[in-house]
N, CA, C and O atoms as a MOPAC input file, in Angstrom:
PM7 MOZYME 1SCF
protein

 N     44.44500 1   -34.91700 1   -13.87600 1
 C     45.28100 1   -34.42100 1   -14.94000 1
 C     46.25500 1   -35.52000 1   -15.35200 1
 O     46.82200 1   -36.22000 1   -14.51400 1
 N     46.42900 1   -35.64600 1   -16.62200 1
 C     47.32700 1   -36.68200 1   -17.12500 1
 C     48.77500 1   -36.33300 1   -16.80900 1
 O     49.17600 1   -35.17000 1   -16.84500 1
 N     49.54000 1   -37.35600 1   -16.50100 1
 C     50.96200 1   -37.17800 1   -16.29800 1
 C     51.36700 1   -36.83600 1   -14.87400 1
 O     52.56000 1   -36.80100 1   -14.57100 1
 N     50.41400 1   -36.58300 1   -13.99800 1
 C     50.73500 1   -36.25100 1   -12.60600 1
 C     50.23200 1   -37.35100 1   -11.68600 1
 O     49.31300 1   -38.09500 1   -12.02700 1
 N     50.84000 1   -37.44000 1   -10.53300 1
 C     50.36200 1   -38.38900 1    -9.52800 1
 C     48.96900 1   -37.96100 1    -9.06000 1
 O     48.58000 1   -36.80700 1    -9.23400 1
 N     48.22900 1   -38.88800 1    -8.47300 1
 C     46.88700 1   -38.52900 1    -7.98800 1
 C     46.90100 1   -37.36600 1    -6.99000 1
 O     46.01600 1   -36.51200 1    -7.03500 1
 N     47.88900 1   -37.32100 1    -6.09400 1
 C     47.93700 1   -36.23100 1    -5.11400 1
 C     48.11800 1   -34.88100 1    -5.79000 1
 O     47.43700 1   -33.91600 1    -5.44300 1
 N     49.02200 1   -34.80900 1    -6.74300 1
 C     49.26600 1   -33.55400 1    -7.45200 1
 C     48.03700 1   -33.17700 1    -8.28400 1
 O     47.62300 1   -32.01800 1    -8.28300 1
 N     47.46300 1   -34.12900 1    -8.97900 1
 C     46.25300 1   -33.85800 1    -9.77500 1
 C     45.11900 1   -33.34700 1    -8.89700 1
 O     44.42100 1   -32.40100 1    -9.26200 1
 N     44.93900 1   -33.97200 1    -7.74400 1
 C     43.86500 1   -33.55700 1    -6.83100 1
 C     44.09800 1   -32.14500 1    -6.30900 1
 O     43.15300 1   -31.36700 1    -6.18400 1
 N     45.34900 1   -31.80900 1    -6.00400 1
 C     45.64800 1   -30.46400 1    -5.50800 1
 C     45.44700 1   -29.42300 1    -6.60800 1
 O     44.93400 1   -28.33500 1    -6.34300 1
 N     45.84200 1   -29.74300 1    -7.82700 1
 C     45.60400 1   -28.83100 1    -8.95800 1
 C     44.10800 1   -28.59500 1    -9.12700 1
 O     43.67000 1   -27.45700 1    -9.29900 1
 N     43.33700 1   -29.65500 1    -9.07900 1
 C     41.88400 1   -29.51300 1    -9.21300 1
 C     41.29300 1   -28.69700 1    -8.06800 1
 O     40.36100 1   -27.91900 1    -8.27400 1
 N     41.83300 1   -28.87300 1    -6.86100 1
 C     41.34300 1   -28.10700 1    -5.71200 1
 C     41.64600 1   -26.61900 1    -5.87600 1
 O     40.77400 1   -25.78200 1    -5.64000 1
 N     42.87400 1   -26.28200 1    -6.27900 1
 C     43.22500 1   -24.87400 1    -6.49000 1
 C     42.43800 1   -24.26800 1    -7.64100 1
 O     42.12200 1   -23.07800 1    -7.61000 1
 N     42.11700 1   -25.05700 1    -8.64900 1
 C     41.37000 1   -24.55000 1    -9.80200 1
 C     39.93800 1   -24.15700 1    -9.43300 1
 O     39.25700 1   -23.50900 1   -10.22800 1
 N     39.47700 1   -24.53400 1    -8.25500 1
 C     38.14000 1   -24.14600 1    -7.79400 1
 C     38.10200 1   -22.70000 1    -7.30500 1
 O     37.02500 1   -22.12000 1    -7.17300 1
 N     39.27500 1   -22.11200 1    -7.03500 1
 C     39.30700 1   -20.71600 1    -6.60800 1
 C     38.80400 1   -19.83200 1    -7.74800 1
 O     39.09500 1   -20.10500 1    -8.91200 1
 N     38.05400 1   -18.77900 1    -7.43000 1
 C     37.60000 1   -17.86100 1    -8.47800 1
 C     38.79000 1   -17.25000 1    -9.22400 1
 O     39.74700 1   -16.78600 1    -8.60500 1
 N     38.72200 1   -17.25500 1   -10.52900 1
 C     39.76700 1   -16.65100 1   -11.34700 1
 C     41.00300 1   -17.50400 1   -11.54100 1
 O     41.94400 1   -17.07800 1   -12.21200 1
 N     41.02600 1   -18.69200 1   -10.97500 1
 C     42.17400 1   -19.59400 1   -11.10700 1
 C     41.77900 1   -20.74800 1   -12.02200 1
 O     40.88500 1   -21.53300 1   -11.70600 1
 N     42.45000 1   -20.83500 1   -13.14100 1
 C     42.20500 1   -21.93300 1   -14.06400 1
 C     43.20800 1   -23.04700 1   -13.82600 1
 O     44.03700 1   -22.95200 1   -12.92100 1
 N     43.14300 1   -24.09700 1   -14.62500 1
 C     44.04300 1   -25.23500 1   -14.44300 1
 C     45.52800 1   -24.87400 1   -14.53100 1
 O     46.33900 1   -25.41000 1   -13.77500 1
 N     45.88600 1   -23.97400 1   -15.44200 1
 C     47.31700 1   -23.60500 1   -15.58100 1
 C     47.81100 1   -22.82900 1   -14.36400 1
 O     48.91000 1   -23.08100 1   -13.87200 1
 N     47.01000 1   -21.89300 1   -13.88000 1
 C     47.40400 1   -21.14300 1   -12.67800 1
 C     47.46700 1   -22.06800 1   -11.46800 1
 O     48.36700 1   -21.95700 1   -10.63600 1
 N     46.50600 1   -22.97900 1   -11.37800 1
 C     46.50000 1   -23.94100 1   -10.27700 1
 C     47.75000 1   -24.81400 1   -10.33500 1
 O     48.34700 1   -25.13100 1    -9.30600 1
 N     48.13600 1   -25.19500 1   -11.54100 1
 C     49.34300 1   -25.99500 1   -11.72300 1
 C     50.57800 1   -25.21700 1   -11.24200 1
 O     51.45500 1   -25.78200 1   -10.58800 1
 N     50.64100 1   -23.93600 1   -11.56500 1
 C     51.76500 1   -23.10200 1   -11.11700 1
 C     51.79900 1   -23.01400 1    -9.59100 1
 O     52.87100 1   -23.05000 1    -8.98600 1
 N     50.63300 1   -22.89900 1    -8.97900 1
 C     50.57200 1   -22.82000 1    -7.52000 1
 C     51.10000 1   -24.10500 1    -6.88600 1
 O     51.83900 1   -24.06000 1    -5.90300 1
 N     50.72400 1   -25.23100 1    -7.44500 1
 C     51.19700 1   -26.51500 1    -6.91900 1
 C     52.70700 1   -26.63200 1    -7.08000 1
 O     53.39500 1   -27.06700 1    -6.15700 1
 N     53.23100 1   -26.25000 1    -8.24100 1
 C     54.68000 1   -26.32600 1    -8.44600 1
 C     55.42200 1   -25.36000 1    -7.52100 1
 O     56.53400 1   -25.65300 1    -7.08200 1
 N     54.81500 1   -24.21400 1    -7.22400 1
 C     55.42500 1   -23.30400 1    -6.25900 1
 C     55.53100 1   -23.99700 1    -4.89800 1
 O     56.57400 1   -23.94800 1    -4.24600 1
 N     54.44600 1   -24.63700 1    -4.48200 1
 C     54.45500 1   -25.33000 1    -3.18900 1
 C     55.47500 1   -26.45700 1    -3.15600 1
 O     56.11300 1   -26.68700 1    -2.12900 1
 N     55.63100 1   -27.15500 1    -4.26100 1
 C     56.60600 1   -28.24400 1    -4.31500 1
 C     58.04500 1   -27.73200 1    -4.21400 1
 O     58.91500 1   -28.41700 1    -3.67500 1
 N     58.29000 1   -26.53500 1    -4.72900 1
 C     59.63800 1   -25.97100 1    -4.72700 1
 C     59.96800 1   -25.18100 1    -3.46200 1
 O     61.14000 1   -25.04500 1    -3.11300 1
 N     58.97200 1   -24.66700 1    -2.78200 1
 C     59.25000 1   -23.83700 1    -1.60700 1
 C     59.67200 1   -24.71800 1    -0.42800 1
 O     59.36200 1   -25.90800 1    -0.39800 1
 N     60.37700 1   -24.13300 1     0.53600 1
 C     60.79600 1   -24.90300 1     1.70700 1
 C     59.58600 1   -25.44700 1     2.48200 1
 O     58.53800 1   -24.80300 1     2.54900 1
 N     59.74600 1   -26.60600 1     3.04700 1
 C     58.65100 1   -27.25400 1     3.78600 1
 C     58.07000 1   -26.35800 1     4.87400 1
 O     56.84800 1   -26.30900 1     5.01100 1
 N     58.89100 1   -25.64000 1     5.66100 1
 C     58.28900 1   -24.77100 1     6.68400 1
 C     57.36200 1   -23.69800 1     6.09600 1
 O     56.35200 1   -23.34100 1     6.70400 1
 N     57.71000 1   -23.19500 1     4.92700 1
 C     56.85800 1   -22.18300 1     4.28600 1
 C     55.53100 1   -22.79800 1     3.85200 1
 O     54.47900 1   -22.19100 1     4.05300 1
 N     55.56200 1   -23.97000 1     3.27000 1
 C     54.33200 1   -24.64900 1     2.84800 1
 C     53.47700 1   -24.99300 1     4.07200 1
 O     52.25500 1   -24.84500 1     4.04100 1
 N     54.11700 1   -25.44700 1     5.13900 1
 C     53.38700 1   -25.77100 1     6.36700 1
 C     52.73900 1   -24.52200 1     6.95100 1
 O     51.59500 1   -24.56400 1     7.40400 1
 N     53.47000 1   -23.41400 1     6.94000 1
 C     52.94300 1   -22.14200 1     7.45800 1
 C     51.70600 1   -21.71600 1     6.66300 1
 O     50.71600 1   -21.27800 1     7.24700 1
 N     51.76000 1   -21.84300 1     5.33500 1
 C     50.59900 1   -21.50400 1     4.50100 1
 C     49.39900 1   -22.37200 1     4.86500 1
 O     48.28000 1   -21.87600 1     4.99900 1
 N     49.64000 1   -23.66600 1     5.02300 1
 C     48.55300 1   -24.58200 1     5.37600 1
 C     47.95900 1   -24.21500 1     6.73300 1
 O     46.73900 1   -24.23600 1     6.90300 1
 N     48.80800 1   -23.88300 1     7.69300 1
 C     48.32900 1   -23.48600 1     9.02000 1
 C     47.53200 1   -22.18700 1     8.95400 1
 O     46.51200 1   -22.05200 1     9.62900 1
 N     47.99000 1   -21.22800 1     8.14700 1
 C     47.26400 1   -19.96400 1     8.00700 1
 C     45.89900 1   -20.16600 1     7.36600 1
 O     44.92100 1   -19.53700 1     7.77000 1
 N     45.83100 1   -21.03200 1     6.37700 1
 C     44.53500 1   -21.32900 1     5.75600 1
 C     43.57400 1   -21.88500 1     6.79800 1
 O     42.42300 1   -21.45500 1     6.86800 1
 N     44.02800 1   -22.82700 1     7.60000 1
 C     43.16600 1   -23.41800 1     8.62700 1
 C     42.78800 1   -22.39800 1     9.70200 1
 O     41.64600 1   -22.37500 1    10.15900 1
 N     43.73000 1   -21.56600 1    10.10200 1
 C     43.45500 1   -20.55500 1    11.12100 1
 C     42.41000 1   -19.56000 1    10.62800 1
 O     41.48800 1   -19.20800 1    11.36400 1
 N     42.55200 1   -19.10800 1     9.38700 1
 C     41.57900 1   -18.17100 1     8.82300 1
 C     40.20600 1   -18.84300 1     8.72900 1
 O     39.18900 1   -18.23600 1     9.06500 1
 N     40.18100 1   -20.08300 1     8.27800 1
 C     38.91700 1   -20.80400 1     8.13900 1
 C     38.22000 1   -20.99600 1     9.48800 1
 O     36.99900 1   -20.86700 1     9.58000 1
 N     38.98000 1   -21.29900 1    10.51600 1
 C     38.40100 1   -21.60400 1    11.83000 1
 C     38.13800 1   -20.36800 1    12.68000 1
 O     37.28000 1   -20.40500 1    13.56200 1
 N     38.85600 1   -19.27400 1    12.43500 1
 C     38.78200 1   -18.12600 1    13.34800 1
 C     38.26000 1   -16.84600 1    12.70900 1
 O     38.34600 1   -15.78300 1    13.32300 1
 N     37.72300 1   -16.91500 1    11.49800 1
 C     37.20200 1   -15.72100 1    10.84300 1
 C     35.69200 1   -15.85100 1    10.69500 1
 O     35.18100 1   -16.87600 1    10.24400 1
 N     34.99400 1   -14.79300 1    11.08200 1
 C     33.53300 1   -14.78900 1    11.07900 1
 C     33.03700 1   -13.47700 1    10.49100 1
 O     33.82700 1   -12.57300 1    10.21900 1
 N     31.74100 1   -13.37700 1    10.29800 1
 C     31.14500 1   -12.11700 1     9.89300 1
 C     30.69300 1   -11.37800 1    11.14100 1
 O     30.06000 1   -11.95200 1    12.02600 1
 N     31.02900 1   -10.09100 1    11.19800 1
 C     30.64200 1    -9.24700 1    12.32400 1
 C     29.11900 1    -9.29000 1    12.47600 1
 O     28.39200 1    -9.23300 1    11.48500 1
 N     28.64500 1    -9.39100 1    13.70900 1
 C     27.21100 1    -9.46800 1    13.95900 1
 C     26.50000 1    -8.14500 1    13.67600 1
 O     25.28100 1    -8.11700 1    13.51100 1
 N     27.25400 1    -7.05900 1    13.62200 1
 C     26.62500 1    -5.75800 1    13.39800 1
 C     26.69800 1    -5.29500 1    11.94900 1
 O     25.69600 1    -4.84700 1    11.39300 1
 N     27.86600 1    -5.39700 1    11.33400 1
 C     28.03000 1    -4.83600 1     9.98800 1
 C     28.36800 1    -5.88900 1     8.93500 1
 O     28.42600 1    -5.57100 1     7.74700 1
 N     28.59000 1    -7.12400 1     9.34700 1
 C     28.90600 1    -8.24100 1     8.46000 1
 C     30.28400 1    -8.13600 1     7.80500 1
 O     30.56400 1    -8.82100 1     6.82100 1
 N     31.13600 1    -7.27900 1     8.35500 1
 C     32.52600 1    -7.21700 1     7.92200 1
 C     33.22900 1    -8.46800 1     8.45100 1
 O     32.74300 1    -9.08800 1     9.39700 1
 N     34.35000 1    -8.84500 1     7.86400 1
 C     35.09200 1    -9.99700 1     8.37300 1
 C     35.74500 1    -9.63900 1     9.70100 1
 O     36.25000 1    -8.53100 1     9.88100 1
 N     35.72900 1   -10.58500 1    10.61900 1
 C     36.23600 1   -10.34000 1    11.96100 1
 C     36.73800 1   -11.64000 1    12.57600 1
 O     36.35700 1   -12.73200 1    12.15300 1
 N     37.58700 1   -11.50700 1    13.56700 1
 C     38.03800 1   -12.68100 1    14.31500 1
 C     37.29000 1   -12.80900 1    15.63900 1
 O     37.65800 1   -13.62100 1    16.48700 1
 N     36.26600 1   -12.02600 1    15.81100 1
 C     35.42600 1   -12.09000 1    17.00300 1
 C     33.97700 1   -11.86400 1    16.61900 1
 O     33.63600 1   -11.86000 1    15.43600 1
 N     33.11900 1   -11.67400 1    17.61800 1
 C     31.69600 1   -11.46000 1    17.35000 1
 C     31.44700 1   -10.14600 1    16.61900 1
 O     30.55400 1   -10.04200 1    15.77900 1
 N     32.26500 1    -9.13900 1    16.96100 1
 C     32.16500 1    -7.85500 1    16.27200 1
 C     33.54100 1    -7.45800 1    15.77000 1
 O     34.55800 1    -7.82100 1    16.36200 1
 N     33.56400 1    -6.71200 1    14.67600 1
 C     34.83800 1    -6.30500 1    14.07500 1
 C     35.44600 1    -5.12100 1    14.82500 1
 O     34.80500 1    -4.52800 1    15.69300 1
 N     36.67600 1    -4.78800 1    14.48300 1
 C     37.36800 1    -3.69400 1    15.15800 1
 C     36.69300 1    -2.35000 1    14.90200 1
 O     36.78700 1    -1.44600 1    15.73300 1
 N     36.01800 1    -2.20500 1    13.77200 1
 C     35.32400 1    -0.94800 1    13.47300 1
 C     34.12600 1    -0.78500 1    14.39600 1
 O     33.93300 1     0.28300 1    14.97700 1
 N     33.32100 1    -1.82900 1    14.53600 1
 C     32.13400 1    -1.75900 1    15.38700 1
 C     32.49300 1    -1.67600 1    16.87000 1
 O     31.70400 1    -1.15800 1    17.66100 1
 N     33.64800 1    -2.16900 1    17.25800 1
 C     34.08500 1    -2.08800 1    18.65600 1
 C     34.57200 1    -0.69600 1    19.03200 1
 O     34.68400 1    -0.37500 1    20.21500 1
 N     34.85900 1     0.12600 1    18.04100 1
 C     35.39000 1     1.46500 1    18.27500 1
 C     34.28600 1     2.35400 1    18.83900 1
 O     33.26500 1     2.56800 1    18.18500 1
 N     34.48600 1     2.87300 1    20.04900 1
 C     33.48900 1     3.73500 1    20.69400 1
 C     33.28400 1     5.04100 1    19.93000 1
 O     32.22500 1     5.65800 1    20.04500 1
 N     34.27000 1     5.46800 1    19.16100 1
 C     34.15600 1     6.71100 1    18.39800 1
 C     33.40600 1     6.50400 1    17.08700 1
 O     33.17600 1     7.46800 1    16.35700 1
 N     33.02200 1     5.28000 1    16.77600 1
 C     32.34100 1     4.95800 1    15.51300 1
 C     30.99500 1     5.65200 1    15.43800 1
 O     30.21100 1     5.60400 1    16.38600 1
 N     30.72600 1     6.29800 1    14.31200 1
 C     29.43900 1     6.93000 1    14.07200 1
 C     28.44600 1     5.84100 1    13.67900 1
 O     28.52700 1     5.31300 1    12.57000 1
 N     27.52900 1     5.50100 1    14.54400 1
 C     26.59700 1     4.38800 1    14.32000 1
 C     25.60700 1     4.68100 1    13.19100 1
 O     24.96400 1     3.75800 1    12.69200 1
 N     25.47100 1     5.93700 1    12.77900 1
 C     24.56200 1     6.29300 1    11.68700 1
 C     25.15400 1     5.99500 1    10.31400 1
 O     24.47300 1     6.16200 1     9.30100 1
 N     26.39400 1     5.56100 1    10.26500 1
 C     27.04700 1     5.29200 1     8.98700 1
 C     26.94100 1     3.83500 1     8.55600 1
 O     27.46100 1     3.46800 1     7.50200 1
 N     26.28100 1     3.00400 1     9.34400 1
 C     26.11100 1     1.60700 1     8.95800 1
 C     25.21500 1     1.51800 1     7.73400 1
 O     24.33500 1     2.35500 1     7.53700 1
 N     25.43900 1     0.51300 1     6.92200 1
 C     24.67600 1     0.35500 1     5.68900 1
 C     23.18300 1     0.21900 1     5.94600 1
 O     22.37900 1     0.69200 1     5.14400 1
 N     22.78700 1    -0.42900 1     7.06800 1
 C     21.37900 1    -0.65100 1     7.29100 1
 C     20.67900 1     0.62100 1     7.75100 1
 O     19.45600 1     0.71700 1     7.65100 1
 N     21.43400 1     1.60800 1     8.25800 1
 C     20.80100 1     2.86600 1     8.63600 1
 C     20.28800 1     3.59800 1     7.39900 1
 O     19.30300 1     4.33200 1     7.47800 1
 N     20.95700 1     3.40300 1     6.24100 1
 C     20.51000 1     4.01500 1     4.99700 1
 C     19.24200 1     3.33900 1     4.48500 1
 O     18.38800 1     3.99400 1     3.88900 1
 N     19.11600 1     2.05300 1     4.71100 1
 C     17.92400 1     1.31800 1     4.26000 1
 C     16.70400 1     1.77500 1     5.03700 1
 O     15.62600 1     1.92300 1     4.46200 1
 N     16.85500 1     2.00300 1     6.34600 1
 C     15.73400 1     2.41000 1     7.18300 1
 C     15.17600 1     3.76200 1     6.75900 1
 O     13.98900 1     4.03000 1     6.94200 1
 N     16.03100 1     4.61600 1     6.19100 1
 C     15.59600 1     5.95700 1     5.79000 1
 C     14.84800 1     5.94800 1     4.46600 1
 O     14.21100 1     6.94200 1     4.11500 1
 N     14.91000 1     4.85700 1     3.73000 1
 C     14.25300 1     4.79500 1     2.40600 1
 C     12.76400 1     4.66500 1     2.53600 1
 O     12.06000 1     4.60000 1     1.52900 1

């Protein structure tokens, strides 16, 4: 982007890759980060990395989870006939 340093331009372009985020919204996000306190920006960066490294798809239902199975599938009271694939088998 013209008028910005390479780091700012690169970050705007990176944010603009998010679905539904265009260049102007990405620019606003970058300016928010520049204005917010450093600990808040660092916390956001750490949360992004934590979610990226520690979030998986449940092996049973493909819901998002921080383990092999999600909290719903781990629940012993869960009705196993309500899984999406049980409906496919009946077709």
